[in-house]
C-alpha positions as CSV (number, residue, x, y, z in Angstrom):
1,M,8.6,3.0,37.1
2,K,6.6,0.7,34.8
3,L,8.8,1.6,31.9
4,A,12.0,0.8,33.8
5,L,10.5,-2.6,34.9
6,L,9.4,-3.4,31.3
7,T,12.9,-2.4,30.0
8,S,14.6,-4.6,32.6
9,I,12.4,-7.6,31.7
10,L,12.9,-7.1,28.0
11,A,16.7,-6.9,28.5
12,L,16.6,-10.2,30.4
13,I,14.6,-11.8,27.7
14,I,16.9,-10.6,24.9
15,T,20.2,-11.4,26.7
16,G,18.9,-14.5,28.4
17,C,17.5,-16.1,25.3
18,A,20.4,-15.1,23.1
19,A,22.5,-18.0,22.0
20,P,26.2,-17.3,22.8
21,S,26.7,-21.0,22.2
22,R,25.6,-20.8,18.6
23,L,28.4,-22.2,16.4
24,T,29.2,-20.1,13.4
25,N,32.7,-21.3,12.7
26,L,35.1,-23.9,14.2
27,E,37.8,-21.4,15.0
28,N,35.7,-19.8,17.8
29,V,35.5,-23.0,19.8
30,Q,37.4,-22.5,23.0
31,P,39.5,-25.1,24.8
32,N,36.7,-25.7,27.4
33,E,34.1,-26.1,24.7
34,V,33.2,-28.7,22.1
35,A,31.4,-28.2,18.7
36,V,28.2,-30.3,18.6
37,I,25.6,-31.1,16.0
38,A,22.1,-32.6,16.7
39,K,19.0,-32.9,14.6
40,F,15.5,-32.3,16.0
41,S,12.2,-33.3,14.6
42,L,8.7,-32.7,16.0
43,S,5.4,-34.3,15.4
44,H,1.9,-33.8,16.9
45,N,-0.1,-37.0,17.2
46,G,2.3,-38.6,14.7
47,S,2.0,-35.8,12.0
48,P,5.1,-33.7,11.3
49,T,5.0,-30.2,12.7
50,S,7.0,-27.1,11.8
51,L,9.9,-26.7,14.3
52,G,10.8,-23.2,15.4
53,N,13.5,-23.1,18.1
54,V,15.2,-25.6,20.3
55,V,16.0,-24.6,23.8
56,L,18.8,-26.4,25.8
57,S,19.6,-25.8,29.4
58,D,22.6,-26.7,31.5
59,I,21.4,-28.9,34.3
60,S,24.9,-29.1,35.8
61,D,24.2,-25.8,37.5
62,T,21.7,-26.7,40.2
63,S,20.9,-23.0,40.8
64,F,19.0,-23.0,37.5
65,K,17.1,-19.9,38.4
66,V,18.9,-17.4,36.1
67,I,17.4,-17.0,32.6
68,G,21.0,-16.7,31.2
69,K,21.5,-20.5,31.6
70,I,19.3,-21.1,28.6
71,D,20.6,-21.5,25.0
72,Q,18.1,-21.1,22.2
73,F,18.9,-22.4,18.7
74,Q,17.2,-22.0,15.4
75,P,17.6,-25.2,13.4
76,D,18.8,-25.0,9.8
77,G,16.7,-26.1,6.8
78,Q,17.3,-29.8,7.7
79,N,16.5,-29.2,11.4
80,Y,20.2,-29.4,12.6
81,I,21.5,-27.2,15.3
82,F,25.2,-26.4,15.5
83,A,26.4,-25.4,19.0
84,K,29.5,-25.0,21.1
85,L,28.8,-26.4,24.5
86,L,30.9,-26.5,27.7
87,V,32.9,-29.7,28.3
88,G,31.8,-31.8,31.3
89,K,28.3,-30.2,31.4
90,H,25.0,-32.0,31.4
91,Y,22.4,-30.4,29.1
92,Y,18.8,-31.2,28.6
93,L,16.1,-30.3,26.1
94,Q,14.1,-27.7,28.0
95,S,11.6,-26.8,25.3
96,L,10.7,-26.8,21.7
97,V,9.0,-23.8,20.1
98,Y,6.9,-24.6,17.0
99,G,4.1,-23.5,14.7
100,S,3.8,-19.8,14.4
101,G,6.4,-19.4,17.2
102,M,3.8,-18.8,19.9
103,A,3.4,-22.4,20.9
104,Q,5.9,-24.4,22.9
105,K,6.3,-27.6,24.9
106,T,8.5,-27.6,28.0
107,F,10.0,-30.9,29.2
108,Q,11.4,-32.3,32.5
109,P,15.2,-32.4,32.8
110,D,15.4,-36.2,32.4
111,F,13.3,-36.3,29.2
112,V,16.2,-35.9,26.7
113,S,19.7,-35.1,28.0
114,F,23.2,-34.8,26.7
115,D,26.6,-35.2,28.5
116,V,29.3,-33.1,26.7
117,K,32.6,-35.0,26.7
118,P,36.1,-33.6,25.9
119,G,37.5,-34.1,22.4
120,G,36.6,-33.1,18.9
121,P,33.3,-32.3,17.3
122,Q,30.4,-34.5,18.5
123,Y,27.2,-35.7,17.1
124,L,24.4,-35.9,19.7
125,G,21.9,-37.8,17.6
126,D,18.6,-37.3,15.8
127,V,16.1,-36.3,18.5
128,S,12.4,-37.0,17.5
129,V,9.6,-35.7,19.8
130,D,5.9,-36.6,19.4
131,L,3.4,-34.5,21.2
132,I,0.3,-36.5,22.1
133,G,-3.1,-34.8,22.7
134,I,-4.6,-31.5,21.9
135,G,-4.6,-29.6,25.2
136,A,-2.9,-26.2,25.7
137,T,-2.6,-23.8,28.5
138,A,-1.0,-20.4,28.8
139,A,2.6,-20.7,30.1
140,T,2.5,-18.9,33.4
141,A,5.9,-17.4,33.6
142,I,6.5,-16.7,29.9
143,G,2.8,-15.7,29.5
144,L,3.2,-13.2,32.3
145,V,6.2,-11.5,30.7
146,T,5.0,-11.7,27.1
147,N,1.5,-10.4,27.9
148,I,3.2,-7.2,28.9
149,I,4.2,-6.8,25.3
150,G,0.9,-8.1,24.0
151,Q,1.7,-11.7,23.2
152,T,0.9,-15.0,24.7
153,I,3.0,-18.2,24.3
154,V,0.9,-21.3,24.6
155,N,2.4,-24.3,26.4
156,M,1.0,-27.6,25.1
157,T,-0.2,-30.0,27.7
158,G,-0.7,-33.8,27.3
159,D,1.8,-36.6,26.9
160,Y,4.8,-36.8,24.7
161,T,7.4,-39.4,23.6
162,A,11.0,-39.0,22.4
163,S,13.7,-41.1,20.8
164,V,17.3,-40.4,20.0
165,T,18.6,-42.3,16.9
166,D,21.9,-42.5,15.1
167,D,22.2,-41.1,11.5
168,A,25.9,-40.1,11.9
169,A,26.5,-40.3,8.1
170,S,23.9,-37.6,7.4
171,A,25.1,-35.5,10.3
172,Q,28.7,-35.7,9.1
173,L,27.6,-34.5,5.6
174,A,25.7,-31.6,7.1
175,F,28.7,-30.7,9.4
176,N,31.2,-30.9,6.5
177,K,29.0,-28.8,4.3
178,K,28.4,-26.1,6.9
179,F,32.0,-25.7,8.0
180,G,33.9,-26.8,4.8
181,T,35.8,-29.5,6.8
182,T,36.4,-33.2,6.8
183,T,36.9,-33.4,10.6
184,P,35.2,-36.6,11.8
185,L,32.4,-36.3,14.3
186,T,32.5,-38.4,17.5
187,L,29.3,-40.2,18.2
188,N,27.9,-39.1,21.6
189,L,24.2,-39.9,21.5
190,G,21.9,-38.2,23.9
191,I,19.6,-40.1,26.2
192,A,15.8,-40.2,25.9
193,A,13.9,-41.2,29.1
194,A,11.2,-43.9,28.8
195,N,7.9,-42.0,29.0
């Protein structure tokens, strides 16, 4: 019984955290999707911190109770993520995983958000997040699941700030290099809430 439960939980984690929205080539973008690029940077008390994964969630679906509504992205060497997101949806930065991969910060849906508009490839901005303070607590839900397999993910507490800035020229260069294209990006900056 315990083995069946553990297998089910692990299957949910693996399939729920997989990134079907990861963009590997422009030919795989469906008519109801848009290719997007965004850059993420993380600091802790003003000092740059190693960024692991970026987790985006679709807030358009108010029944956000299914782990499959999460898209997790591994930034490239310049901290860009490349994704294909559904047109007309409202996504938000749910969390950032950093350090050794066992620390994360989870955010409220209005912290940093993105509206995906119809059209060609879009640049969502350079998102900078600064974690303020040193507190940390075990993340209850994730900690419960991961403790079963002998790991703990620490959720940082304390305050945080964010900004979304425009460096479209650098994003265009990164997009062109990744996909071997000269297709222009449309500027569609995300929104960072005042904290």
